[in-house]
C-alpha positions in Angstrom: -88.1 -181.6 16.0 -85.3 -180.5 18.6 -85.2 -184.4 19.5 -83.7 -185.2 16.2 -80.4 -184.4 17.8 -80.9 -186.6 20.7 -78.4 -189.4 21.2 -81.5 -191.7 21.4 -83.6 -190.9 18.3 -85.5 -194.2 18.2 -86.6 -193.5 21.8 -87.7 -190.1 20.9 -89.7 -191.3 18.0 -91.5 -193.9 20.1 -92.6 -190.8 22.3 -93.6 -188.9 19.3 -95.6 -191.9 18.1 -97.6 -191.8 21.6 -98.3 -188.1 21.0 -99.5 -188.5 17.5 -101.8 -191.1 18.6 -103.6 -188.7 20.6 -104.6 -186.7 17.5 -108.3 -187.1 16.8 -108.3 -185.9 13.2 -107.0 -188.9 11.2 -105.9 -187.0 8.2 -103.7 -184.6 10.3 -102.3 -187.6 12.2 -101.4 -189.6 9.2 -99.8 -186.4 7.6 -97.7 -185.7 10.8 -96.6 -189.3 11.0 -95.5 -189.3 7.3 -93.6 -186.0 7.7 -91.9 -186.9 11.0 -90.5 -190.2 9.5 -89.6 -188.6 6.2 -87.8 -186.0 8.3 -85.9 -188.6 10.4 -85.2 -191.2 7.9 -84.6 -189.2 4.6 -84.1 -185.6 5.7 -81.5 -186.2 8.6 -80.6 -189.8 8.0 -80.3 -190.0 11.9 -82.4 -193.2 11.9 -82.2 -196.0 9.5 -85.3 -197.2 7.5 -85.1 -200.8 9.1 -84.9 -199.4 12.7 -88.2 -197.4 11.9 -89.9 -200.6 10.4 -88.9 -202.4 13.6 -90.2 -199.8 15.8 -93.4 -199.6 14.0 -94.0 -203.3 14.2 -93.4 -203.0 17.9 -95.7 -200.0 18.2 -98.8 -201.9 17.0 -101.7 -200.5 19.0 -105.5 -200.6 18.8 -105.4 -197.2 17.3 -106.9 -197.5 13.7 -104.8 -194.5 12.5 -101.6 -195.9 13.8 -102.5 -199.2 12.5 -103.4 -198.2 9.1 -100.1 -196.1 8.7 -98.1 -199.0 10.1 -99.4 -201.6 7.8 -98.8 -199.2 4.9 -95.3 -198.2 5.9 -94.5 -201.9 6.3 -96.0 -203.0 2.9 -94.1 -200.2 1.1 -91.0 -201.6 2.6 -91.8 -205.1 1.4 -92.4 -203.8 -2.1 -89.4 -201.7 -2.1 -87.3 -204.7 -1.1 -88.8 -207.0 -3.7 -88.3 -204.4 -6.4 -84.5 -204.1 -5.4 -84.1 -207.8 -5.7 -85.6 -207.9 -9.0 -83.5 -205.0 -10.3 -80.5 -206.9 -9.1 -81.4 -210.1 -10.7 -82.3 -208.3 -14.1 -78.7 -206.4 -13.7 -77.1 -209.9 -13.1 -78.7 -211.7 -15.9 -79.0 -208.8 -18.6 -77.0 -206.0 -17.7 -78.1 -202.6 -16.3 -81.9 -202.1 -17.1 -83.1 -199.2 -19.0 -85.0 -196.4 -17.4 -88.4 -197.6 -18.6 -87.7 -201.0 -17.0 -86.8 -199.5 -13.8 -89.7 -197.1 -13.7 -92.1 -200.2 -14.4 -90.6 -202.2 -11.5 -90.8 -199.1 -9.1 -94.5 -198.7 -10.0 -95.4 -202.4 -9.6 -97.2 -203.7 -6.7 -96.1 -206.7 -4.5 -97.9 -209.5 -6.5 -96.8 -208.2 -9.8 -93.1 -208.2 -8.4 -93.3 -211.7 -7.3 -94.7 -212.8 -10.6 -91.7 -211.0 -12.4 -89.2 -212.6 -10.1 -90.4 -215.9 -10.9 -90.5 -215.2 -14.7 -86.8 -214.0 -14.7 -85.7 -217.6 -14.5 -86.7 -218.6 -18.0 -86.9 -215.0 -19.8 -84.5 -214.2 -22.4 -84.7 -210.2 -22.0 -85.9 -207.7 -19.4 -88.9 -207.2 -21.5 -89.9 -210.6 -21.4 -89.8 -210.6 -17.6 -92.2 -207.7 -17.4 -94.4 -209.0 -20.3 
């Protein structure tokens, strides 16, 4: 963790990914990877989420542990982006959404979000979008 203060945090992450790939226990490796990224991105805010996604896409290896995590992390980013767009659309069309609408959008999968983002074109309320 001393590397978090490095002037090249992305390069340090790349090196840490290589170390994590060597861990044989899949559960431990995934937990370490998730903790590491949570610390770098959310805890210290030294690395931008988009930079991590780009790094993960460049890191694609034959290691099934890393590949599983990379795929999951990228999919979460896609869903989060779709949820943010839908929330902005609802806000522009209907005003600020209620907390229940926000929660439903946050819990939705990518296919549902896509369906709702098409439905907003003809809907007359946020509830009609999410119906």
